[in-house]
C-alpha positions as CSV (number, residue, x, y, z in Angstrom):
1,M,114.8,81.3,-27.6
2,N,114.0,80.0,-24.1
3,V,113.7,81.7,-20.8
4,T,117.3,81.1,-19.7
5,E,118.7,82.6,-22.9
6,S,116.6,85.7,-22.6
7,W,117.7,85.9,-19.0
8,D,121.4,85.6,-19.8
9,E,121.0,88.4,-22.4
10,S,119.3,90.6,-19.8
11,L,122.2,90.0,-17.4
12,N,124.5,91.8,-19.8
13,I,122.2,94.8,-19.8
14,E,121.7,96.6,-16.5
15,F,118.1,96.2,-15.5
16,Y,115.7,97.2,-12.8
17,P,114.7,94.1,-10.8
18,G,111.1,95.3,-10.2
19,Q,110.5,96.0,-13.9
20,H,112.0,92.7,-14.9
21,L,109.7,90.8,-12.4
22,A,106.7,92.8,-13.7
23,K,107.6,91.8,-17.3
24,E,108.0,88.1,-16.3
25,R,104.7,88.2,-14.4
26,Q,102.8,89.6,-17.4
27,D,104.5,87.0,-19.7
28,Q,103.2,84.2,-17.5
29,G,99.7,85.8,-17.4
30,L,99.6,86.4,-13.7
31,T,97.9,89.4,-12.0
32,Q,99.3,91.6,-9.3
33,E,96.5,90.4,-7.0
34,Y,97.5,86.8,-7.5
35,V,101.2,87.5,-6.8
36,A,100.2,89.6,-3.7
37,G,98.0,86.7,-2.4
38,K,100.8,84.1,-3.0
39,L,103.4,86.3,-1.3
40,H,101.1,87.4,1.5
41,L,101.6,91.0,0.6
42,R,99.3,93.9,-0.1
43,V,98.8,94.7,-3.8
44,K,100.3,98.1,-3.1
45,M,103.6,96.4,-2.0
46,V,103.7,94.4,-5.3
47,E,103.1,97.6,-7.3
48,L,106.0,99.4,-5.4
49,L,108.3,96.4,-6.0
50,E,107.5,96.4,-9.7
51,E,108.0,100.2,-9.9
52,D,111.4,99.9,-8.1
53,A,110.2,102.5,-5.6
54,Y,112.5,101.3,-2.8
55,S,112.3,104.5,-0.8
56,E,108.6,103.8,-0.1
57,L,109.2,100.2,0.9
58,P,110.4,99.0,4.3
59,Q,114.0,98.2,5.3
60,P,116.3,96.7,2.6
61,V,116.4,93.3,4.2
62,F,112.6,93.0,3.8
63,V,112.8,94.2,0.2
64,Q,115.4,91.6,-0.5
65,G,113.1,88.9,0.9
66,Y,110.2,90.1,-1.1
67,L,112.3,90.1,-4.3
68,R,113.6,86.6,-3.6
69,A,110.1,85.3,-2.9
70,Y,108.7,87.0,-6.0
71,A,111.5,85.5,-8.2
72,K,110.9,82.0,-6.9
73,L,107.2,82.4,-7.5
74,L,107.9,83.1,-11.1
75,N,110.5,80.2,-11.3
76,L,113.4,82.6,-11.7
77,D,116.8,82.5,-10.1
78,P,116.8,85.2,-7.4
79,S,120.5,85.8,-7.4
80,P,120.7,88.2,-10.4
81,I,117.7,90.1,-9.2
82,L,119.2,90.6,-5.8
83,S,122.5,91.7,-7.1
84,S,120.8,94.2,-9.5
85,Y,118.8,95.4,-6.5
86,S,122.0,95.9,-4.5
87,K,123.6,97.9,-7.4
88,K,120.5,100.1,-7.8
89,R,120.2,100.7,-4.1
90,G,123.8,101.6,-3.6
91,P,125.6,101.3,-0.3
92,E,123.3,100.9,2.6
93,N,122.8,104.3,4.3
94,T,121.2,103.7,7.7
95,N,121.6,107.4,8.7
96,E,119.3,108.4,5.8
97,R,116.6,106.1,7.1
98,I,117.0,107.4,10.6
99,L,116.9,111.0,9.4
100,R,113.7,110.4,7.5
101,Q,111.9,109.2,10.6
102,K,110.4,112.1,12.4
103,R,110.6,112.2,16.2
104,K,107.1,112.2,17.6
105,E,106.4,115.5,19.3
106,P,104.4,114.9,22.5
107,N,101.1,116.8,22.5
108,F,100.0,119.1,25.2
109,I,98.1,116.5,27.1
110,E,100.9,113.9,27.0
111,L,103.4,116.5,28.2
112,H,101.4,117.7,31.2
113,L,99.8,114.3,32.1
114,R,103.1,113.3,33.8
115,Y,103.0,116.4,36.0
116,V,99.4,115.9,36.9
117,I,99.9,112.3,37.9
118,A,103.0,113.2,39.9
119,A,101.1,116.0,41.7
120,A,98.2,113.7,42.5
121,V,100.4,110.9,43.9
122,T,102.3,113.5,46.0
123,L,99.0,114.9,47.3
124,V,97.7,111.4,48.3
125,L,101.0,110.7,50.1
126,L,100.8,114.0,52.0
127,L,97.2,113.4,53.0
128,F,98.1,109.9,54.3
129,Y,101.0,111.2,56.2
130,F,99.0,114.0,58.0
131,W,96.2,111.6,58.7
132,W,98.6,109.0,60.2
133,S,100.5,111.6,62.2
134,H,97.4,113.1,63.7
135,T,95.6,109.9,64.5
136,P,96.1,109.1,68.2
137,S,98.1,105.9,68.6
138,V,96.8,103.1,70.8
139,K,98.6,103.2,74.1
140,V,98.4,100.8,77.0
141,K,96.4,102.6,79.7
142,K,98.2,102.7,83.0
143,P,96.1,101.8,86.1
144,L,94.5,104.9,87.5
145,V,95.1,103.7,91.1
146,T,98.5,104.6,92.4
147,V,100.1,103.3,95.6
148,Q,99.0,106.4,97.5
149,A,95.5,106.0,96.3
150,Q,95.4,102.4,97.5
151,E,96.5,103.4,100.9
152,N,93.7,106.0,101.0
153,I,91.2,103.4,100.0
154,Q,92.4,101.1,102.8
155,T,92.2,103.8,105.4
156,N,88.7,104.7,104.2
157,N,87.6,101.1,104.5
158,Q,88.9,100.9,108.1
159,D,87.1,104.2,108.9
160,L,83.9,102.7,107.7
161,G,84.4,99.5,109.6
162,L,84.5,97.4,106.5
163,T,86.4,94.2,106.6
164,D,88.1,92.5,103.7
165,L,86.5,89.1,103.5
166,S,89.3,87.7,101.4
167,K,91.7,88.1,104.3
168,M,89.5,86.5,106.9
169,D,90.5,83.3,108.6
170,T,87.8,80.8,107.8
171,T,88.9,78.0,110.1
172,N,86.9,79.1,113.1
173,V,83.7,79.9,111.3
174,T,80.8,78.0,112.6
175,S,78.0,76.9,110.4
176,L,74.8,78.8,110.4
177,P,71.9,77.2,112.2
178,K,69.5,75.3,110.1
179,S,66.3,77.2,109.5
180,K,63.2,75.6,110.8
181,S,60.8,75.7,108.1
182,K,57.3,74.4,108.3
183,P,56.4,71.5,106.1
184,K,54.0,72.3,103.3
185,P,50.5,71.1,104.0
186,K,49.4,68.3,101.8
187,M,46.4,68.9,99.7
188,E,43.7,66.4,99.9
189,S,41.8,65.5,96.9
190,K,38.0,65.8,97.0
191,D,37.5,62.6,95.1
192,G,38.1,60.6,98.0
């Protein structure tokens, strides 16, 4: 009796795919560690597959991939194994998977951290606003001398007898006499 005949006989009897793969692995003299290494899985995953513990394995699409790869490693046709898996698993119930996942409850620090950060940002913004609003802005200084002040200055200059040299007519100005300076005496040398 060859492998295909025993396989055909097992198709008539309903089987568990993981148990069938475990039996074939043992018949071929392979270890779970070897299979795990070849499939790039952990040994625990291979154990769960062989025990048909599908509730402890990831999503069904991954389990189907693992079973297909495991069957190909053992040189078996993966189709009967996958159909048996589908029958054992039953209709896919995604709600069950969702219900089993617990929603993570935020702890005290995570819950209040948002409020602390929001308060800190608000405080920084308020401090910046008050600093900005109370800082004197740079304004262009207006000249302190007004028209009336200029008139007062001109009358004061006239009272003092001061003349504005910039308004003087320079056409009639005579040149100043040249100063008579004495020539410097020459120094005689004693060598001579």
